[in-house]
N, CA, C and O atoms as a DFTB+ gen file, in Angstrom:
424 C
 N C O
     1  1       6.902      -8.973       1.002
     2  2       6.197      -9.508       2.470
     3  2       5.571      -8.219       2.868
     4  3       6.086      -7.111       2.722
     5  1       4.292      -8.503       3.439
     6  2       3.560      -7.616       3.978
     7  2       4.268      -6.868       5.058
     8  3       5.288      -7.341       5.558
     9  1       3.611      -5.344       5.569
    10  2       4.386      -4.661       6.369
    11  2       3.032      -4.516       7.514
    12  3       1.820      -4.383       7.346
    13  1       3.860      -4.612       8.669
    14  2       3.117      -4.284       9.841
    15  2       3.575      -3.431      10.947
    16  3       4.786      -3.344      11.151
    17  1       2.735      -2.791      11.686
    18  2       3.221      -1.723      12.408
    19  2       2.605      -2.216      13.918
    20  3       1.428      -2.403      14.226
    21  1       3.798      -2.354      14.723
    22  2       2.927      -2.856      15.917
    23  2       3.386      -1.828      17.134
    24  3       4.569      -1.532      17.302
    25  1       2.417      -1.368      17.881
    26  2       2.701      -0.415      19.025
    27  2       2.412      -0.998      20.234
    28  3       1.512      -1.822      20.395
    29  1       3.222      -0.554      21.168
    30  2       3.074      -1.484      22.665
    31  2       3.283      -0.473      23.661
    32  3       4.055       0.485      23.614
    33  1       2.409      -0.850      24.662
    34  2       2.826      -0.016      25.813
    35  2       3.231      -1.086      27.073
    36  3       2.538      -2.062      27.364
    37  1       4.179      -0.800      27.590
    38  2       4.723      -1.687      28.618
    39  2       3.836      -1.342      30.095
    40  3       3.626      -0.198      30.498
    41  1       3.387      -2.573      30.769
    42  2       3.102      -2.565      32.048
    43  2       4.369      -2.364      32.980
    44  3       5.508      -2.373      32.511
    45  1       4.070      -2.158      34.500
    46  2       5.078      -1.964      35.272
    47  2       6.089      -3.050      35.015
    48  3       7.214      -2.654      34.713
    49  1       5.899      -4.292      35.077
    50  2       6.491      -5.276      34.850
    51  2       7.169      -5.027      33.531
    52  3       8.390      -5.118      33.657
    53  1       6.858      -4.798      32.543
    54  2       7.676      -4.619      31.325
    55  2       8.663      -3.623      31.478
    56  3       9.810      -3.876      31.109
    57  1       8.343      -2.365      32.040
    58  2       9.211      -1.374      32.175
    59  2      10.376      -1.843      32.889
    60  3      11.482      -1.560      32.428
    61  1      10.280      -2.535      33.972
    62  2      11.190      -3.093      35.000
    63  2      12.220      -4.027      33.954
    64  3      13.449      -4.052      34.034
    65  1      11.460      -4.704      33.060
    66  2      12.346      -5.571      32.380
    67  2      13.390      -4.782      31.636
    68  3      14.582      -5.081      31.703
    69  1      12.850      -3.584      30.794
    70  2      13.385      -2.848      29.683
    71  2      14.552      -2.148      30.883
    72  3      15.732      -2.335      30.589
    73  1      14.375      -1.648      31.720
    74  2      15.496      -1.046      32.620
    75  2      16.590      -1.937      33.097
    76  3      17.734      -1.486      33.154
    77  1      16.358      -3.041      33.410
    78  2      17.332      -4.143      33.784
    79  2      18.179      -4.382      33.004
    80  3      19.388      -4.295      33.216
    81  1      17.497      -4.810      31.718
    82  2      18.292      -5.335      30.411
    83  2      18.582      -4.218      29.452
    84  3      19.760      -4.173      29.099
    85  1      17.970      -3.519      29.064
    86  2      18.268      -2.290      28.379
    87  2      17.448      -2.181      26.879
    88  3      16.894      -3.198      26.462
    89  1      17.395      -1.083      26.187
    90  2      16.930      -0.949      25.233
    91  2      17.287      -2.069      24.037
    92  3      16.416      -2.782      23.539
    93  1      18.457      -2.109      23.717
    94  2      19.061      -2.845      22.590
    95  2      18.896      -4.519      23.005
    96  3      18.831      -5.327      22.079
    97  1      18.846      -4.889      24.099
    98  2      18.683      -6.176      24.578
    99  2      16.980      -6.588      24.003
   100  3      16.581      -7.658      23.545
   101  1      16.188      -5.243      24.247
   102  2      14.697      -5.764      24.005
   103  2      14.642      -5.554      22.398
   104  3      14.032      -6.383      21.722
   105  1      15.105      -4.748      21.953
   106  2      15.129      -4.607      20.419
   107  2      15.549      -5.974      19.688
   108  3      15.007      -6.336      18.644
   109  1      16.533      -6.677      20.313
   110  2      17.107      -7.948      19.904
   111  2      16.019      -9.011      20.115
   112  3      15.542      -9.731      19.238
   113  1      15.703      -8.995      21.419
   114  2      14.643     -10.077      21.487
   115  2      13.165     -10.254      20.508
   116  3      12.525     -11.257      20.190
   117  1      12.978      -8.822      20.217
   118  2      11.933      -8.782      19.548
   119  2      12.113      -8.996      18.310
   120  3      11.185      -9.574      17.744
   121  1      13.412      -8.593      17.419
   122  2      13.801      -9.065      16.223
   123  2      13.892     -10.501      16.050
   124  3      13.679     -11.079      14.984
   125  1      14.305     -11.205      17.448
   126  2      14.573     -12.658      17.310
   127  2      12.883     -13.368      17.255
   128  3      12.653     -14.385      16.601
   129  1      11.926     -12.716      17.966
   130  2      10.668     -13.143      17.591
   131  2      10.219     -13.026      16.525
   132  3       9.627     -13.998      16.056
   133  1      10.328     -11.808      15.748
   134  2       9.931     -11.831      14.464
   135  2      10.588     -13.106      13.453
   136  3       9.959     -13.723      12.593
   137  1      11.691     -13.248      13.742
   138  2      12.494     -14.150      12.784
   139  2      11.785     -15.747      13.227
   140  3      11.855     -16.789      12.575
   141  1      11.218     -15.550      14.332
   142  2      10.846     -17.042      14.601
   143  2       9.393     -17.491      14.081
   144  3       8.824     -18.570      14.249
   145  1       8.966     -16.352      13.405
   146  2       7.597     -16.765      12.460
   147  2       7.794     -16.274      11.215
   148  3       6.878     -15.919      10.472
   149  1       9.090     -16.234      10.919
   150  2       9.379     -16.099       9.476
   151  2       9.547     -14.739       8.580
   152  3       9.660     -14.640       7.358
   153  1       9.527     -13.737       9.576
   154  2       9.674     -12.433       9.369
   155  2      10.962     -11.675       9.895
   156  3      11.932     -12.265      10.372
   157  1      10.865     -10.322       9.756
   158  2      12.023      -9.357      10.120
   159  2      11.349      -8.225      11.022
   160  3      10.156      -7.924      11.036
   161  1      12.258      -7.735      11.682
   162  2      12.089      -6.561      12.477
   163  2      12.931      -5.364      11.438
   164  3      14.140      -5.404      11.211
   165  1      12.154      -4.523      10.996
   166  2      12.748      -3.385       9.923
   167  2      13.226      -2.289      10.781
   168  3      14.333      -1.810      10.532
   169  1      12.471      -1.797      11.840
   170  2      12.852      -0.532      12.775
   171  2      12.022      -0.717      13.819
   172  3      10.918      -1.241      13.673
   173  1      12.478      -0.302      14.974
   174  2      12.027      -0.194      16.273
   175  2      12.231       1.103      16.862
   176  3      13.259       1.666      16.487
   177  1      11.438       1.782      17.773
   178  2      11.655       3.018      18.144
   179  2      10.849       2.873      19.442
   180  3       9.704       2.423      19.481
   181  1      11.652       3.357      20.649
   182  2      10.919       3.820      21.860
   183  2      10.507       5.197      21.822
   184  3      10.990       5.945      20.972
   185  1       9.653       5.610      22.667
   186  2       9.000       6.961      22.074
   187  2       8.231       7.219      23.751
   188  3       7.955       6.350      24.578
   189  1       8.057       8.544      23.838
   190  2       7.057       9.034      24.631
   191  2       5.654       9.149      24.143
   192  3       5.441       9.069      22.933
   193  1       4.451       9.374      25.186
   194  2       3.273       9.657      24.952
   195  2       2.599       8.335      24.887
   196  3       3.084       7.409      25.537
   197  1       1.509       8.147      24.157
   198  2       0.527       6.903      24.286
   199  2       1.024       5.521      24.136
   200  3       0.532       4.610      24.802
   201  1       2.020       5.320      23.254
   202  2       2.828       4.016      23.317
   203  2       4.124       4.264      23.593
   204  3       4.669       5.320      23.269
   205  1       4.791       3.185      24.291
   206  2       6.173       2.927      24.519
   207  2       7.172       2.797      23.308
   208  3       8.241       3.388      23.156
   209  1       6.649       2.009      22.602
   210  2       7.200       1.353      21.265
   211  2       6.525       1.231      20.042
   212  3       5.329       0.950      19.972
   213  1       7.280       1.440      19.036
   214  2       6.762       1.723      17.995
   215  2       7.681       0.719      16.862
   216  3       8.857       0.979      16.606
   217  1       7.050      -0.282      16.332
   218  2       8.122      -1.223      15.829
   219  2       7.412      -1.588      14.234
   220  3       6.190      -1.618      14.087
   221  1       8.160      -1.792      13.359
   222  2       7.726      -2.084      12.028
   223  2       8.432      -3.297      11.523
   224  3       9.644      -3.510      11.475
   225  1       7.384      -4.084      11.139
   226  2       7.685      -5.527      10.807
   227  2       7.559      -6.023       9.194
   228  3       6.683      -5.484       8.518
   229  1       8.346      -6.952       8.630
   230  2       8.171      -7.622       7.393
   231  2       7.706      -9.029       7.775
   232  3       8.529      -9.863       8.151
   233  1       6.373      -9.315       7.683
   234  2       5.940     -10.704       8.095
   235  2       5.198     -11.099       6.976
   236  3       4.604     -10.465       6.104
   237  1       5.400     -12.536       7.244
   238  2       4.825     -13.192       5.824
   239  2       3.355     -13.191       5.696
   240  3       2.850     -13.495       4.615
   241  1       2.542     -12.837       6.834
   242  2       0.886     -12.945       6.318
   243  2       0.416     -12.493       7.859
   244  3       1.069     -12.211       8.865
   245  1      -1.012     -12.554       7.580
   246  2      -1.492     -12.138       8.935
   247  2      -1.494     -13.070      10.028
   248  3      -1.542     -12.712      11.205
   249  1      -1.425     -14.597       9.537
   250  2      -1.016     -15.506      10.815
   251  2       0.274     -15.236      11.496
   252  3       0.401     -15.166      12.719
   253  1       1.095     -15.109      10.744
   254  2       2.176     -14.882      11.406
   255  2       2.183     -13.667      12.416
   256  3       2.721     -13.837      13.510
   257  1       1.583     -12.388      12.086
   258  2       1.427     -11.395      12.770
   259  2       0.646     -11.698      13.908
   260  3       0.933     -11.263      15.023
   261  1      -0.421     -12.493      13.660
   262  2      -1.393     -12.845      14.889
   263  2      -0.407     -13.703      15.687
   264  3      -0.225     -13.220      16.805
   265  1       0.183     -14.660      15.495
   266  2       0.962     -15.206      16.225
   267  2       1.972     -14.485      17.308
   268  3       2.169     -14.892      18.453
   269  1       2.615     -13.237      16.653
   270  2       3.388     -12.830      17.039
   271  2       2.897     -11.887      18.241
   272  3       3.492     -11.743      19.309
   273  1       1.704     -11.278      17.862
   274  2       0.818     -10.450      19.072
   275  2       0.447     -10.891      20.018
   276  3       0.533     -10.293      21.091
   277  1      -0.140     -12.225      19.865
   278  2      -0.606     -13.039      20.758
   279  2       0.423     -13.337      21.588
   280  3       0.142     -13.145      22.771
   281  1       1.796     -13.841      21.327
   282  2       2.646     -14.499      22.128
   283  2       3.028     -13.050      23.002
   284  3       3.050     -13.071      24.232
   285  1       3.299     -11.905      22.289
   286  2       3.781     -10.708      22.924
   287  2       2.649     -10.313      24.119
   288  3       2.938     -10.054      25.287
   289  1       1.295     -10.333      23.538
   290  2       0.407      -9.894      24.941
   291  2       0.129     -10.842      25.997
   292  3      -0.214     -10.489      27.125
   293  1       0.286     -12.132      25.612
   294  2       0.175     -13.345      26.348
   295  2       1.402     -13.234      27.766
   296  3       1.337     -13.912      28.791
   297  1       2.317     -12.334      27.487
   298  2       3.251     -12.271      28.634
   299  2       2.834     -11.527      29.833
   300  3       3.192     -11.677      31.001
   301  1       1.920     -10.608      29.255
   302  2       1.221      -9.659      30.484
   303  2       2.208      -8.355      30.765
   304  3       1.877      -7.445      31.525
   305  1       3.454      -8.389      30.054
   306  2       4.400      -7.522      30.425
   307  2       4.100      -6.181      29.316
   308  3       4.691      -5.113      29.475
   309  1       3.325      -6.346      28.434
   310  2       3.269      -5.616      27.339
   311  2       1.814      -5.595      26.794
   312  3       1.310      -6.697      26.578
   313  1       1.139      -4.582      26.566
   314  2      -0.191      -4.580      25.627
   315  2       0.295      -4.065      24.464
   316  3       0.863      -2.973      24.462
   317  1       0.114      -4.841      23.275
   318  2       0.662      -4.399      21.983
   319  2      -0.864      -4.427      20.933
   320  3      -1.890      -5.076      21.140
   321  1      -0.597      -3.615      19.947
   322  2      -1.694      -3.925      18.938
   323  2      -1.105      -3.851      17.597
   324  3       0.028      -3.379      17.503
   325  1      -1.619      -4.188      16.720
   326  2      -1.157      -4.419      15.064
   327  2      -1.990      -3.545      14.259
   328  3      -3.209      -3.484      14.416
   329  1      -1.275      -2.789      13.299
   330  2      -1.671      -1.938      12.227
   331  2      -1.210      -2.795      10.778
   332  3      -0.009      -3.005      10.610
   333  1      -2.080      -3.216       9.877
   334  2      -1.381      -3.571       8.890
   335  2      -1.357      -2.439       7.899
   336  3      -2.292      -1.671       7.675
   337  1      -0.288      -2.434       7.390
   338  2       0.040      -1.228       6.202
   339  2      -0.079      -1.636       4.970
   340  3       0.121      -2.806       4.644
   341  1      -0.468      -0.576       4.043
   342  2      -0.559      -1.122       2.726
   343  2       0.372      -0.291       1.971
   344  3       0.456       0.893       2.296
   345  1       1.076      -0.729       1.025
   346  2       1.536       0.234      -0.129
   347  2       0.719       1.255      -1.166
   348  3      -0.439       1.012      -1.504
   349  1       1.207       2.033      -1.475
   350  2       0.506       2.794      -2.640
   351  2      -0.162       1.895      -3.791
   352  3      -1.284       2.091      -4.258
   353  1       0.754       0.842      -4.176
   354  2       0.377       0.126      -5.107
   355  2      -0.885      -0.717      -4.728
   356  3      -1.707      -1.018      -5.594
   357  1      -1.048      -1.150      -3.224
   358  2      -1.929      -2.007      -2.956
   359  2      -3.436      -1.223      -2.845
   360  3      -4.528      -1.775      -2.986
   361  1      -3.222       0.060      -2.586
   362  2      -4.354       1.017      -2.371
   363  2      -4.865       1.368      -4.111
   364  3      -5.999       1.764      -4.380
   365  1      -4.030       1.183      -4.918
   366  2      -4.471       1.595      -6.510
   367  2      -5.127       0.380      -6.807
   368  3      -6.227       0.506      -7.345
   369  1      -4.664      -0.929      -6.556
   370  2      -5.277      -2.203      -6.841
   371  2      -6.766      -2.360      -6.186
   372  3      -7.733      -2.802      -6.805
   373  1      -6.781      -1.983      -5.013
   374  2      -7.900      -1.892      -4.318
   375  2      -9.147      -0.894      -4.915
   376  3     -10.319      -1.259      -4.826
   377  1      -8.793       0.305      -5.486
   378  2      -9.454       1.195      -6.144
   379  2     -10.009       0.490      -7.273
   380  3     -11.209       0.315      -7.486
   381  1      -9.057       0.105      -7.969
   382  2      -9.546      -0.623      -9.270
   383  2     -10.542      -1.741      -9.207
   384  3     -11.203      -2.077     -10.190
   385  1     -10.632      -2.283      -8.087
   386  2     -11.550      -3.329      -7.978
   387  2     -13.169      -2.976      -8.160
   388  3     -13.515      -1.842      -7.827
   389  1     -13.963      -3.700      -8.565
   390  2     -15.363      -3.511      -8.760
   391  2     -16.119      -3.938      -7.258
   392  3     -15.736      -4.946      -6.663
   393  1     -17.115      -3.158      -6.764
   394  2     -17.608      -3.378      -5.481
   395  2     -19.075      -3.220      -5.715
   396  3     -19.408      -2.142      -6.207
   397  1     -19.920      -3.999      -5.483
   398  2     -21.396      -4.037      -5.597
   399  2     -21.774      -4.039      -4.171
   400  3     -21.724      -5.021      -3.430
   401  1     -22.256      -2.545      -3.773
   402  2     -22.618      -2.322      -2.255
   403  2     -23.771      -1.375      -2.403
   404  3     -23.727      -0.440      -3.202
   405  1     -24.881      -1.636      -1.576
   406  2     -26.070      -0.909      -1.435
   407  2     -25.959      -0.168       0.143
   408  3     -25.888      -0.827       1.180
   409  1     -25.961       1.206       0.087
   410  2     -25.822       1.940       1.455
   411  2     -27.117       1.559       2.356
   412  3     -28.127       1.167       1.772
   413  1     -27.106       1.647       3.500
   414  2     -28.015       1.211       4.429
   415  2     -29.427       2.415       4.130
   416  3     -29.354       3.642       4.059
   417  1     -30.394       1.707       4.027
   418  2     -31.728       2.450       3.908
   419  2     -31.782       2.855       2.260
   420  3     -32.567       3.739       1.919
   421  1     -31.134       2.348       1.490
   422  2     -31.267       2.766       0.120
   423  2     -31.687       1.419      -0.589
   424  3     -31.893       1.399      -1.802
């Protein structure tokens, strides 16, 4: 199953929700959301810095990842973004593909 990294930054509203319910409750809610689109939450970390949350998911496809991120961002409590992760084998398969490309100006 494809892997996705979702980074999230809480708004004031989102931070208040975490403070009132706790980190474990938030992790469980996120895991449940992943399951609702046919995936699983592999791991979740809260962090200092640019993002408040780093979460690694196994999701069936890009549509599931899009549905999840749209639902999260629609709440207004979180600003989240998705990174599609590739295995080393997928990179090797991409390298093996023949690509016909002409650079600009050539």
